[in-house]
N, C-alpha and C positions, 0 to 999 in steps of 0.2 A: 504494500500500500504506500501511497505517496503521491508524487507528482504524475498525474495522468499524461502529461505531455511527454513523458519519458517512454511511454508505451508505443511500440511500433504499430500495434493494431489500432490504437487511437488515431495516429497519423494517417494510416491507410484509409480508415473509415471516414475520417474528416475530409480527406481529399476526394473520396468517392461522393460524399454529400455535396461538396462544392461543384464537382462535375455534373451531378444530377441537377443542381440548380441551374447551371449554365445550359444544359441540354434541354431542360423543360421550359426555359425562358424564350424559346423560339419554336417555329414550325407549328405543327398541329397541336402541340400542348398548350399554346397560348390561349386558345378559346375553350379548352377542356379543363375548366377549373377544378372539377372534382378529381379527376385522375392526377392532374398536375399537383394539387395540394396533397393528395394522399401519398404519392410517390416521394414528394419532398419531405413530408412528415416522417415517413419510414426511414429515409436516408439520414435525416438529422437525428433521429432517435438512436441510431447505432453509436456514433461517437459520444452523444450526450449521456447515454447509459454507461458507456465505458468510463467516461470521466467521473460520473457520479459514483459508480461502483468502486473505482480506484481510490476515491477520497473518503469512503466510509470507514468506520472504526473496526469492523470485524470482517474476516474472510467470508463468513456466512452471508453477511449483508452484501459484500462485493460480488460474490458468486451469483446471488439473486439478480443483481443488475446486469451481470454479464450474460446470464440466460435470457433476460429481456432483450438485450442487444442482439443476441443470436436469433431470437424470434423476429426482431425487426429486419434482420438481414434476409430471412426467408420471405418476409412480407414484401420487402423491396424487390427481391428477385421475382416473386409472383407478379408484381405490378409491371416489372420490366418485360416479362413474358407477354402479358396482355398488351402492353404498349407496342411491342414488336409485332404481334399478330394483327393488330389493327392498323399498322403502318406508321406509327409515330416514331419508332426507332428503326434505324437501318440495321442491317445484319452486323456490321462492324461495331456500331454503338452497343447493340445488345450483347454481343460477345464480350466486349470489354466490361460491361456491367456484370455479366454472369461470372466471368473469371474473377473479378474483384470480390463479388459476393461469396463465391466459393472459398477464396483465399482467406477472407476475413472471418468467415464461419469456422474454418479450420484453426485459425489463430485463436479465436475465442474459445474453442474446445480445448486447446492446449493450455490457455490461461486458466480456464475453469479447473482443469485437471491439476495444474500446479498449485492453485489456491486451495483445492480440496485436500491436498496432502499436508498443508501447514496446520 
């Protein structure tokens, strides 16, 4: 526990959230307020829960937040799949989001495992 900015998974998820904001600020997303807002909320939830969890007083509290972040990653990927299938995301955009979601989810699983041992 300590400074969340030291966590690589926080940096990676924060960068993904910034990318999602930029991507959803143009094209077909502009007028689809519902999906745009939902995908943005999911993306921001990941680094936010990592930050919160890393600053809490116990590993049990931290792990709970990390699981919430992991769930938000799955939610984000689900929304990206939908956005891709309705033509809002190109194949390369979707692949980049999918790869980042999978990597972040794996990093969170390892963080949860490490914190569970303490």
